ZAMARGU-4260 file (C-alpha; in steps of 0.2 Angstrom, whole numbers, plus 5000, padded with zeros to 4 digits):
<rodrens>
0) 5105/4827/4874 | 5097/4841/4866 | 5087/4844/4883 | 5102/4844/4892 | 5109/4856/4879
5) 5097/4867/4883 | 5095/4865/4903 | 5117/4869/4901 | 5111/4884/4891 | 5102/4890/4903
10) 5112/4887/4917 | 5128/4896/4908 | 5116/4911/4904 | 5108/4913/4923 | 5128/4912/4929
15) 5133/4924/4917 | 5121/4936/4922 | 5123/4936/4941 | 5144/4938/4934 | 5138/4953/4924
20) 5129/4961/4937 | 5141/4957/4952 | 5148/4975/4955 | 5130/4981/4957 | 5128/4992/4962
25) 5141/5006/4958 | 5132/5022/4963 | 5116/5028/4973 | 5100/5021/4973 | 5084/5031/4970
30) 5069/5023/4979 | 5051/5032/4976 | 5038/5033/4990 | 5023/5036/4979 | 5013/5045/4995
35) 5016/5059/5005 | 5029/5059/5019 | 5021/5052/5035 | 5011/5038/5029 | 5018/5019/5031
40) 5022/5016/5014 | 5035/5031/5020 | 5040/5023/5034 | 5044/5007/5029 | 5053/5014/5013
45) 5066/5021/5024 | 5069/5008/5038 | 5072/4996/5021 | 5081/5009/5013 | 5094/5012/5027
50) 5097/4992/5027 | 5098/4991/5010 | 5112/5007/5011 | 5120/4996/5023 | 5122/4979/5015
55) 5124/4986/4998 | 5139/4997/5003 | 5131/5014/4994 | 5118/5027/4997 | 5100/5022/4995
60) 5090/5041/4994 | 5070/5040/4996 | 5060/5051/4985 | 5042/5053/4990 | 5031/5057/4975
65) 5012/5057/4980 | 4998/5059/4967 | 4983/5051/4957 | 4981/5038/4974 | 4999/5032/4974
70) 5000/5030/4954 | 5011/5045/4950 | 5026/5038/4958 | 5025/5021/4950 | 5024/5028/4934
75) 5038/5038/4935 | 5047/5022/4940 | 5040/5013/4924 | 5050/5029/4913 | 5065/5023/4924
80) 5080/5015/4915 | 5079/4997/4920 | 5095/4995/4929 | 5089/4991/4948 | 5094/5010/4952
85) 5076/5017/4951 | 5066/5006/4963 | 5046/5010/4970 | 5036/5006/4982 | 5017/5001/4978
90) 5002/5000/4985 | 4984/4989/4985 | 4977/5005/4977 | 4988/5010/4960 | 4993/4990/4959
95) 4976/4980/4959 | 4965/4991/4960 | 4968/5005/4946 | 4967/4993/4931 | 4948/4989/4935
100) 4943/5007/4936 | 4936/5017/4919 | 4946/5033/4923 | 4960/5030/4933 | 4977/5031/4928
105) 4984/5016/4917 | 4998/5006/4924 | 5000/4990/4919 | 5007/4977/4929 | 5013/4966/4916
110) 5023/4979/4905 | 5030/4991/4915 | 5034/4985/4934 | 5042/4969/4940 | 5038/4965/4959
115) 5053/4961/4970 | 5043/4958/4986 | 5027/4960/4999 | 5035/4969/5013 | 5021/4972/5025
120) 5000/4972/5028 | 4992/4989/5031 | 4979/4992/5042 | 4967/5004/5037 | 4956/5015/5050
125) 4941/5025/5048 | 4946/5041/5060 | 4934/5055/5067 | 4941/5073/5076 | 4937/5069/5095
130) 4926/5084/5093 | 4914/5076/5077 | 4903/5067/5088 | 4906/5048/5080 | 4913/5038/5093
135) 4908/5022/5085 | 4905/5014/5067 | 4885/5015/5072 | 4889/5033/5075 | 4898/5033/5058
140) 4884/5024/5050 | 4870/5035/5055 | 4880/5051/5051 | 4882/5044/5033 | 4863/5042/5032
145) 4857/5056/5039 | 4868/5069/5031 | 4859/5076/5017 | 4873/5077/5003 | 4881/5064/5010
150) 4896/5061/5022 | 4911/5068/5016 | 4928/5056/5022 | 4946/5059/5017 | 4957/5047/5009
155) 4976/5049/5004 | 4968/5049/4985 | 4955/5045/4973 | 4956/5024/4969 | 4966/5020/4984
160) 4963/5005/4994 | 4954/5020/5006 | 4944/5027/4997 | 4937/5011/4988 | 4934/5005/5009
165) 4923/5019/5010 | 4914/5015/4995 | 4913/4999/4999 | 4906/5004/5017 | 4892/5016/5007
170) 4888/5003/4996 | 4886/4989/5012 | 4874/5002/5021 | 4867/5010/5007 | 4870/5025/5011
175) 4879/5041/5002 | 4897/5044/5006 | 4906/5058/4997 | 4925/5055/4995 | 4937/5069/4999
180) 4954/5065/4989 | 4973/5072/4997 | 4989/5070/4993 | 4993/5055/5005 | 4988/5051/5023
185) 4994/5065/5032 | 4987/5080/5023 | 4970/5070/5026 | 4973/5068/5046 | 4977/5085/5046
190) 4962/5093/5041 | 4953/5078/5053 | 4964/5087/5067 | 4956/5102/5062 | 4939/5098/5063
195) 4938/5101/5044 | 4932/5085/5041 | 4920/5073/5050 | 4928/5057/5044 | 4943/5050/5035
200) 4951/5031/5030 | 4968/5033/5033 | 4982/5019/5037 | 4987/5017/5054 | 5003/5019/5056
205) 5001/5038/5053 | 4984/5040/5064 | 4992/5030/5079 | 4999/5042/5089 | 4984/5053/5086
210) 4974/5040/5091 | 4984/5036/5107 | 4983/5056/5112 | 4965/5056/5111 | 4966/5069/5098
215) 4958/5057/5084 | 4945/5044/5085 | 4950/5026/5079 | 4932/5021/5072 | 4936/5004/5067
220) 4949/4995/5055 | 4944/4990/5038 | 4951/4973/5039 | 4941/4955/5043 | 4952/4954/5060
225) 4956/4964/5071 | 4974/4970/5069 | 4989/4964/5079 | 4994/4981/5082 | 4981/4987/5090
230) 4970/4974/5093 | 4958/4985/5104 | 4950/4994/5087 | 4936/4984/5085 | 4933/4978/5063
235) 4918/4987/5054 | 4912/4968/5053 | 4909/4964/5070 | 4902/4983/5074 | 4888/4983/5062
240) 4893/4979/5044 | 4894/4959/5045 | 4906/4954/5030 | 4915/4972/5027 | 4934/4967/5021
245) 4945/4979/5013 | 4962/4976/5016 | 4980/4984/5012 | 4996/4979/5009 | 5012/4987/5003
250) 5025/4980/4991 | 5043/4985/4982 | 5043/4984/4965 | 5057/4987/4949 | 5055/4994/4932
255) 5051/4980/4918 | 5066/4973/4911 | 5077/4975/4925 | 5091/4961/4923 | 5088/4945/4933
260) 5103/4947/4940 | 5100/4963/4949 | 5082/4957/4949 | 5090/4940/4963 | 5102/4952/4971
265) 5088/4963/4978 | 5077/4949/4981 | 5092/4941/4991 | 5093/4955/5002 | 5075/4959/5003
270) 5071/4945/5010 | 5088/4946/5022 | 5082/4962/5027 | 5064/4955/5031 | 5068/4940/5040
275) 5079/4954/5053 | 5068/4953/5069 | 5074/4970/5074 | 5067/4977/5055 | 5052/4967/5060
280) 5050/4975/5077 | 5050/4994/5066 | 5039/4990/5055 | 5026/4983/5067 | 5030/5001/5080
285) 5023/5008/5062 | 5007/5001/5064 | 5011/4991/5050 | 5011/4970/5051 | 5027/4961/5043
290) 5021/4952/5027 | 5036/4946/5016 | 5031/4937/5000 | 5046/4934/4986 | 5044/4939/4968
295) 5036/4925/4961 | 5025/4924/4979 | 5021/4943/4976 | 5017/4940/4956 | 5004/4927/4961
300) 4998/4936/4976 | 4993/4949/4966 | 4985/4943/4952 | 4974/4935/4965 | 4970/4952/4972
305) 4967/4959/4956 | 4953/4947/4953 | 4944/4949/4970 | 4945/4969/4967 | 4937/4966/4949
310) 4926/4954/4956 | 4920/4966/4970 | 4921/4982/4959 | 4909/4974/4946 | 4898/4971/4957
315) 4897/4985/4971 | 4881/4995/4970 | 4879/5014/4968 | 4879/5023/4984 | 4860/5029/4986
320) 4859/5047/4983
</rodrens>
């Protein structure tokens, strides 16, 4: 009987929570993108935001807040009132890499953020200017080994997945590479197009058009297998760096302690949006791969990813000087 009463109380509490927030939302929702405009996070946020706006009947305003490798926007999310009116995109670097880097900005997932859904896998690609002489992975390795102070490569920010992708390559080829952090992929790409950098690691979304136009060389993707959205680009693993793999992904978060009724409503809406074939086509058109996981699965995925990156960072040797 006691167990029955406890279960009944829990069910009534859940029903009350849903009823309390049945009118949500009553005003516009802000969706933070912690990167500069033009990259995959921005494009995916605008696709999801538009559909959320249609389904919820209230404006969803996308706000770009770049900096600190995708962490600054999430810090703003953590400080927001947990009422469902401020959400944020979140990426690999800020969520599962930063916690294991001593001097990185601190953001504690359990205390500050609540995972809503994993949305997509983000192909990352090493690129170079068409004038750089780097046309392949072997060219990239050769320049890394022969550049006196280390080959410079642009990234969307310190401790992003792109940054660590370069660090991992440097460690595996036993050569020095110097990360040059920018406030997003788009600014790094600008300097690649201007010939001011010999290489960069960016999301494929931001570089795809330039790769097709021939103004940028796609050297190789960082994933263990070729991406479905651009299968013609080889992986680093198949091009001379066996075992190399540095994948990236994108998800959506709410502030910690957001009421369960609101979290459940948002979760249902996002699941419906991500199952829409038109939305999937739009995400693929951004050179990203739809990869939906619900809140609970996403939380477990983050836990496993965090352990993986922690082990990698702990074991990774310093690049040769």
